[in-house]
Structure formats: C-alpha cells, structure tokens
C-alpha positions, -999 to 999 in steps of 0.1 A, spaced: 572 58 -172 586 28 -192 565 -2 -202 581 -36 -203 567 -62 -226 571 -99 -221 567 -125 -247 557 -160 -237 560 -188 -263 529 -211 -259 535 -235 -287 556 -241 -319 542 -235 -353 559 -252 -382 562 -234 -415 538 -259 -431 512 -253 -404 517 -215 -405 509 -214 -442 483 -241 -443 504 -266 -463 497 -303 -461 526 -325 -448 546 -343 -474 534 -379 -478 558 -408 -482 571 -408 -517 562 -438 -540 588 -465 -544 614 -455 -571 639 -483 -569 639 -512 -594 651 -547 -591 659 -577 -613 642 -609 -604 656 -643 -614 640 -678 -610 653 -713 -610 637 -748 -606 655 -778 -593 654 -805 -604 643 -798 -639 630 -821 -654 613 -833 -622 590 -862 -613 554 -859 -600 563 -880 -570 589 -856 -555 588 -819 -547 604 -793 -569 624 -765 -554 616 -731 -568 639 -703 -559 642 -666 -567 668 -638 -563 658 -602 -560 686 -577 -566 683 -539 -567 694 -522 -599 702 -491 -578 708 -499 -541 686 -481 -516 684 -508 -490 677 -546 -490 644 -553 -508 617 -568 -485 584 -585 -492 574 -617 -509 579 -635 -541 551 -657 -554 555 -683 -581 528 -687 -608 522 -712 -636 512 -697 -670 485 -670 -668 471 -684 -636 463 -657 -609 466 -684 -582 501 -687 -569 517 -722 -567 535 -709 -536 549 -677 -520 579 -671 -498 592 -641 -478 626 -627 -490 655 -635 -468 691 -623 -469 715 -649 -483 752 -652 -473 763 -633 -504 741 -603 -495 713 -611 -520 677 -614 -511 663 -649 -519 632 -670 -516 630 -708 -517 598 -729 -518 589 -764 -526 559 -775 -547 546 -809 -559 531 -808 -594 512 -833 -616 529 -845 -648 530 -818 -675 549 -789 -688 547 -756 -669 557 -720 -676 568 -707 -643 573 -670 -633 583 -654 -600 567 -621 -591 581 -598 -565 556 -579 -544 576 -547 -541 580 -526 -509 583 -490 -498 616 -486 -517 612 -509 -547 585 -514 -574 570 -548 -580 587 -568 -607 586 -603 -624 612 -627 -636 614 -641 -671 594 -673 -676 611 -707 -673 598 -740 -685 595 -768 -660 589 -804 -672 573 -828 -647 571 -865 -657 
C-alpha cells in the first residue's frame, strides 16, 4: 500500500522572519549639499523689505533636496524667516523670503533642514547693512 503526502502552503516566511532578524530600517541621509545665500538689495533701507534667497545644490545627486531653509541673524536661534524649497527653472532648489529689519548691520546665514537623502547644512555668513 502506498501513502501519498500532500503539502499545503499556509503562509510565507521571509528569511528575516525565519531567522528572527529585525527588518532593515531606513538608512540615515548620506548626501551632502552646498547652500548659498544672497540678500537684495544690500545695502537696504529699514522702510522696505529685503529679499533673502538661498540655493541648495547636491554635491552628489541622489534626488532633488526637499525641506526648508531658515535665515538667521548672528547667533540667534530664532529665525528671521523660513521658506520651503522649490524647483527653479534651471533645476536648482531655491527659497525666497522677504523680511523687514531695523537699521543696523546683520550677519545672515541660511540653514537647510536636510531630508531623508541629504544632511542639514548651512551657508557662509553674509553681511547685510540696513540704513
């Protein structure tokens, strides 16, 4: 007498599940960017807004950077203004904001927030004179 065996697959076990391995988490961002800043007009007057702009360009392209750029004066931890990155016509991510400042001399820096692909980064500081 012969015995026939039948195998029924009830579910699927992944290799990680079979060996008790944890799933791989998303890797930390590894791309870097260069961040540039400009202020127009410079010098400016305290009676009119100043345009602050920033460009965020990948040093090694993974995808377009996303996120925000905030503009700071000196060592202040309070942003003058923040803007969301947008794709420009020349395929560079940019942010434009307008601020009104009292008379004085300001050291302005743009700080990129980073995203899943790119690390946060800052621009060099520029001097803005408001009369």
